[in-house]
C-alpha positions in Angstrom: 162.9 -55.1 29.5 162.2 -57.7 31.9 163.6 -61.3 31.6 160.3 -63.0 30.6 159.7 -60.4 27.9 163.1 -61.1 26.7 162.1 -64.8 26.5 159.2 -64.4 25.0 160.8 -62.0 21.9 163.7 -65.1 21.8 160.7 -67.6 21.7 158.8 -65.8 18.8 162.0 -65.1 16.9 163.0 -68.7 16.9 159.2 -69.8 15.9 159.7 -67.4 12.9 162.8 -68.7 11.8 161.7 -72.0 11.9 159.1 -71.2 9.6 160.8 -70.1 7.0 162.2 -71.9 3.8 166.0 -72.2 4.1 166.8 -71.5 0.6 164.1 -68.8 -0.3 163.8 -67.2 3.3 160.0 -67.2 2.3 157.6 -67.7 5.0 156.0 -71.4 5.4 152.2 -71.5 6.0 149.7 -74.1 6.1 146.2 -73.1 5.6 143.6 -74.4 7.7 142.1 -77.3 5.8 145.7 -78.5 5.2 146.2 -78.3 9.1 142.9 -80.0 9.8 144.4 -82.7 7.4 147.3 -83.0 9.2 145.5 -83.3 12.5 143.6 -86.2 11.3 140.0 -84.5 10.8 139.8 -84.6 7.0 138.1 -87.1 5.5 136.5 -88.6 1.8 134.1 -90.9 0.3 134.1 -91.7 -3.3 131.5 -93.3 -5.2 131.6 -94.4 -8.8 128.8 -95.8 -11.1 127.6 -96.2 -14.5 124.0 -95.0 -15.2 121.8 -95.4 -18.1 119.6 -92.4 -19.5 117.4 -91.2 -16.7 119.5 -92.9 -13.9 119.8 -91.6 -10.9 122.5 -92.1 -8.1 121.8 -90.8 -4.6 124.4 -90.2 -1.5 122.6 -89.5 1.7 125.0 -88.2 4.8 123.9 -87.3 8.3 126.3 -84.6 10.1 127.0 -86.1 13.8 124.8 -83.7 16.8 128.0 -82.1 18.0 129.6 -79.0 17.7 132.4 -80.5 15.4 131.0 -79.2 12.2 131.5 -80.4 8.8 133.2 -78.4 6.1 132.1 -79.8 3.1 133.3 -79.4 -0.6 131.3 -82.3 -3.1 132.5 -82.8 -6.4 130.7 -84.6 -9.1 132.0 -85.5 -12.6 130.6 -87.6 -15.1 131.4 -88.5 -18.5 128.4 -87.3 -20.5 125.2 -84.8 -19.9 123.8 -84.9 -16.4 122.1 -82.8 -13.6 123.1 -82.7 -10.0 121.6 -81.1 -7.0 122.8 -80.9 -3.2 119.9 -80.9 -0.7 119.7 -79.9 2.9 117.0 -81.5 5.1 116.4 -84.9 3.0 113.4 -87.4 4.0 115.3 -90.1 2.3 116.2 -92.8 5.4 119.7 -94.1 5.8 120.2 -97.8 4.8 122.7 -99.7 6.6 123.4 -102.4 3.9 124.6 -99.4 1.5 126.9 -97.8 3.8 130.0 -95.7 2.7 132.9 -95.8 5.2 134.8 -92.1 5.3 138.6 -92.5 4.8 140.5 -90.3 6.9 142.9 -88.4 4.8 145.8 -88.5 7.3 146.6 -92.3 7.0 148.4 -92.5 10.2 145.5 -91.1 12.3 143.2 -93.2 14.1 140.4 -90.4 14.0 137.0 -91.6 12.6 134.2 -89.2 11.0 131.1 -88.6 13.0 129.3 -88.4 9.5 126.8 -91.7 8.6 126.7 -91.9 4.6 125.0 -94.5 2.8 124.1 -94.9 -1.2 120.8 -95.3 -2.6 118.8 -94.2 0.9 115.1 -95.1 0.9 112.5 -92.8 -0.6 112.4 -90.0 -3.5 113.8 -86.8 -3.3 112.0 -83.5 -4.7 113.5 -83.9 -8.2 112.3 -87.2 -8.6 108.7 -87.0 -6.6 107.7 -83.3 -7.4 107.2 -82.8 -3.9 109.3 -79.8 -2.5 110.3 -81.3 0.9 114.3 -80.8 0.8 116.2 -77.4 0.6 118.2 -77.0 -2.5 121.5 -75.6 -1.7 122.9 -75.9 -4.9 122.3 -77.7 -8.6 123.9 -77.7 -12.1 123.6 -79.3 -15.4 125.7 -79.5 -17.8 126.6 -81.4 -21.3 124.7 -82.0 -24.2 122.3 -85.0 -23.7 124.0 -88.2 -25.3 127.1 -86.3 -26.2 130.6 -84.8 -24.6 132.0 -84.7 -21.0 131.2 -83.0 -18.4 132.9 -79.9 -16.5 130.9 -81.2 -13.4 129.8 -79.9 -10.2 131.3 -78.7 -6.7 135.2 -78.2 -7.3 138.5 -77.7 -5.4 138.2 -74.0 -4.8 137.6 -74.2 -1.1 136.6 -71.0 -0.7 133.9 -70.7 -3.4 132.7 -74.6 -3.2 132.7 -75.0 0.8 129.8 -76.0 2.6 129.8 -75.7 6.2 126.9 -78.1 7.3 124.5 -78.0 9.8 124.9 -80.1 12.9 122.5 -83.2 13.1 120.9 -82.7 9.6 120.5 -85.1 6.6 121.9 -84.2 3.1 121.8 -85.5 -0.2 123.9 -85.3 -3.4 121.6 -86.5 -6.2 122.8 -87.0 -9.8 120.4 -87.6 -13.0 122.0 -88.7 -16.0 120.9 -87.6 -19.4 122.8 -89.9 -21.4 123.3 -93.8 -21.2 126.6 -95.5 -20.5 127.4 -92.4 -18.2 130.4 -92.8 -15.8 129.5 -90.8 -12.5 131.7 -90.3 -9.7 130.7 -88.5 -6.6 133.4 -87.4 -4.2 132.7 -85.9 -0.9 135.5 -84.4 0.7 135.3 -82.6 4.3 137.1 -81.7 7.6 135.2 -81.7 11.3 136.0 -78.5 12.8 134.9 -77.0 16.4 133.4 -73.8 15.9 135.2 -71.0 18.0 
């Protein structure tokens, strides 16, 4: 065995030992989304509002025109009955006065998201206009109108809830309340990754 091969094996062994828990000797791993958080490429936007019966809350977001793709998990929760949609290729327009600023989830990072986000965009979506313009990626209704809490939409199971969004495309999350005094929370949680 050559000297360089021996050095390579020693480096691999040293790295493997460092990646083990000292108490249990279990291998320590970090999944890819967690790596992106540590790398300063994970972002979040949260919007909380109260809607009346039939009230609508919309969040529009435009992905950057780069190969740094957004891997998104939208999470919507409401206190009472509602219906939610995730649309692709929305025609609603960005409103500068209603900008929502993405927060880097690694508070030590100075990286900023390439996504442009606002609440209350200009125009109407398919659900309220009756014109099928956008592509519906997901929809869900929950609760009995006027009663009970909701389980919500989206969630934390990344493998089943994550969307890899198309670059340079406008998306829309829309919630329509089916009850008065309905607390609505919309969270967009994503990381930005260059596809390889």
